[in-house]
C-alpha positions as CSV (number, residue, x, y, z in Angstrom):
1,M,116.7,72.2,107.9
2,K,113.2,71.9,107.7
3,L,112.9,74.0,111.1
4,K,115.1,76.8,109.9
5,F,113.0,76.7,106.6
6,F,109.7,77.2,108.5
7,A,111.4,79.6,111.3
8,I,112.4,82.3,108.3
9,A,109.0,81.6,106.4
10,L,107.4,82.3,110.0
11,L,109.2,85.6,110.8
12,T,108.8,86.6,106.9
13,L,105.2,86.5,107.6
14,V,104.8,88.3,110.9
15,L,107.1,91.0,109.7
16,G,105.2,91.3,106.7
17,I,101.9,91.7,108.7
18,G,103.4,94.2,110.6
19,V,104.5,96.5,108.0
20,S,101.0,96.1,106.1
21,A,99.2,96.8,109.2
22,G,101.1,99.8,109.9
23,Q,100.0,101.4,106.1
24,V,96.7,103.2,106.0
25,L,94.9,102.6,102.7
26,D,93.9,106.0,101.1
27,P,92.3,105.3,97.5
28,V,91.6,109.3,97.4
29,K,94.2,111.9,96.7
30,W,93.3,115.6,96.5
31,K,94.7,118.8,94.8
32,V,93.3,122.0,96.1
33,T,94.2,125.4,94.0
34,G,93.1,128.8,94.8
35,S,92.7,131.0,92.0
36,G,91.3,134.5,92.1
37,Q,88.2,134.3,94.2
38,Q,87.5,130.8,94.0
39,V,89.2,127.6,94.9
40,E,89.2,124.1,92.8
41,M,89.4,120.9,94.6
42,T,89.9,117.9,92.9
43,A,89.9,114.2,93.8
44,V,91.8,111.7,91.9
45,I,90.2,108.3,93.2
46,D,92.1,104.9,93.0
47,H,90.2,101.8,90.8
48,P,88.1,100.2,92.1
49,W,87.0,102.6,95.0
50,H,84.5,104.9,94.5
51,M,83.9,108.3,96.9
52,Y,80.5,109.3,98.0
53,D,79.0,112.8,96.7
54,I,78.0,116.0,98.8
55,G,74.8,114.0,99.8
56,P,73.3,115.0,102.2
57,Y,72.3,111.5,103.5
58,K,70.2,111.1,106.7
59,D,70.9,107.7,108.1
60,G,73.1,107.2,105.0
61,P,76.6,107.0,104.1
62,N,79.5,109.8,104.9
63,A,78.8,112.4,102.2
64,T,82.0,114.4,101.1
65,T,82.3,117.8,103.0
66,F,83.9,121.0,102.9
67,T,84.6,123.1,106.2
68,F,86.4,126.3,105.1
69,T,88.6,128.5,107.5
70,L,88.3,132.2,105.9
71,P,90.1,135.5,107.1
72,E,88.1,138.4,108.5
73,G,85.8,140.2,105.9
74,V,85.9,137.0,103.3
75,Q,82.3,134.8,102.9
76,L,81.3,131.8,100.9
77,D,79.6,133.0,97.5
78,G,77.0,130.1,97.1
79,G,77.7,126.6,97.9
80,I,80.2,123.9,96.8
81,V,79.6,123.0,93.0
82,P,80.3,119.8,92.0
83,V,81.8,120.2,88.3
84,T,82.0,116.5,87.8
85,A,78.4,115.0,87.8
86,P,78.3,112.0,90.2
87,T,76.9,108.7,89.3
88,K,73.4,108.2,91.1
89,E,72.4,104.5,92.0
90,Q,69.5,103.3,94.2
91,D,71.4,101.7,96.9
92,Q,70.1,98.3,98.5
93,I,72.3,98.4,101.6
94,W,71.3,102.1,102.4
95,G,67.7,102.0,100.8
96,M,67.8,105.4,99.2
97,E,69.3,106.9,96.0
98,I,73.3,107.5,96.5
99,G,75.5,109.6,94.5
100,Y,79.2,108.6,94.1
101,F,82.3,109.5,91.9
102,A,84.7,107.1,90.6
103,G,88.1,108.3,88.9
104,T,88.0,111.9,89.6
105,A,85.8,114.3,91.0
106,K,86.0,118.1,90.8
107,F,84.2,120.8,93.0
108,V,84.6,124.7,93.0
109,Q,83.7,126.9,95.7
110,K,83.6,130.7,94.8
111,F,84.1,133.6,97.8
112,K,83.4,137.2,97.9
113,A,85.0,140.1,99.9
114,A,83.3,143.0,102.1
115,A,84.0,146.2,100.9
116,G,87.1,147.6,101.1
117,V,88.9,143.9,101.5
118,S,91.4,143.4,98.7
119,G,94.7,141.5,98.0
120,Q,96.1,138.2,98.5
121,M,94.5,136.6,101.4
122,K,95.2,132.7,102.9
123,A,92.5,130.5,103.7
124,S,92.0,126.8,104.3
125,V,89.5,123.8,103.7
126,N,89.1,120.8,105.7
127,I,87.8,118.0,103.4
128,E,86.1,114.9,104.8
129,W,85.1,112.0,102.6
130,Q,84.6,108.2,102.7
131,A,85.8,105.6,100.0
132,C,84.2,102.3,99.3
133,D,84.6,99.5,96.8
134,D,82.4,96.7,95.9
135,E,83.1,94.7,99.1
136,S,83.9,97.4,101.7
137,C,84.1,101.0,103.0
138,L,87.3,102.4,104.6
139,P,86.3,104.7,107.8
140,P,85.8,108.5,106.9
141,M,89.3,110.2,106.2
142,D,89.8,113.9,106.4
143,D,92.7,116.5,105.5
144,D,93.3,120.2,105.7
145,F,95.0,122.1,102.9
146,A,95.9,125.6,102.4
147,F,95.1,127.8,99.6
148,T,95.2,131.5,98.5
149,L,92.7,134.0,97.2
150,N,93.2,137.2,95.5
151,F,90.7,140.1,95.8
152,T,91.5,142.9,93.5
153,A,89.8,146.6,94.4
154,P,87.3,147.4,92.2
155,V,87.9,149.8,89.4
156,Q,86.4,153.1,88.9
157,T,85.1,153.9,85.7
158,T,84.4,157.1,84.2
159,E,81.5,157.2,81.6
160,T,81.3,159.4,78.8
161,T,78.6,160.4,76.7
162,Q,77.8,162.1,73.7
163,T,74.9,164.2,73.1
164,V,73.5,164.3,69.5
165,E,70.2,166.5,68.5
166,T,67.3,164.1,67.7
167,N,65.7,165.9,65.0
168,T,69.0,165.9,63.2
169,P,68.8,163.4,60.2
170,V,70.0,160.1,60.9
171,A,73.1,160.4,57.9
172,E,74.3,163.6,59.8
173,R,74.2,161.9,63.2
174,I,76.2,159.0,61.9
175,D,78.7,161.4,60.4
176,Q,78.9,163.5,63.6
177,A,79.6,160.4,65.8
178,V,82.4,159.1,63.1
179,D,83.8,162.6,63.1
180,T,84.4,162.7,67.0
């Protein structure tokens, strides 16, 4: 009876280890949304994990990076803007100030189109990040996300002007402007 119980317990342990070894721990989930001429990228980070900011760090941790694939005639308009401010701390292991996000992190990237380029366009971003907790770091991870940009053609406006004689008294000029 003890041998049967031991065999079942051992089999359960071995199967449990095999199943958990096949699971990849990923404490960061991304949502990527294109809106008009920009894309918003939001990371939701499980507690107690944190994710490094956009750095860059020479001889330091792997900063979060964004690599865009854009359609012809579209280019970046400035750099990545972290909407969420990272927490900055002097890191004893790396010997430098490191920025990180816990909970959520939101980033925005704007785009501009060349003259004559308009309409909806598909683009993509590869995001690479590294997550750590107080005891260890996971290997850097990356994922690709597609999004849609929408560039509208510039609206042509016509200006209208009104000429008012300058030596006319102010009250008459106001009356002329109201009457027109």
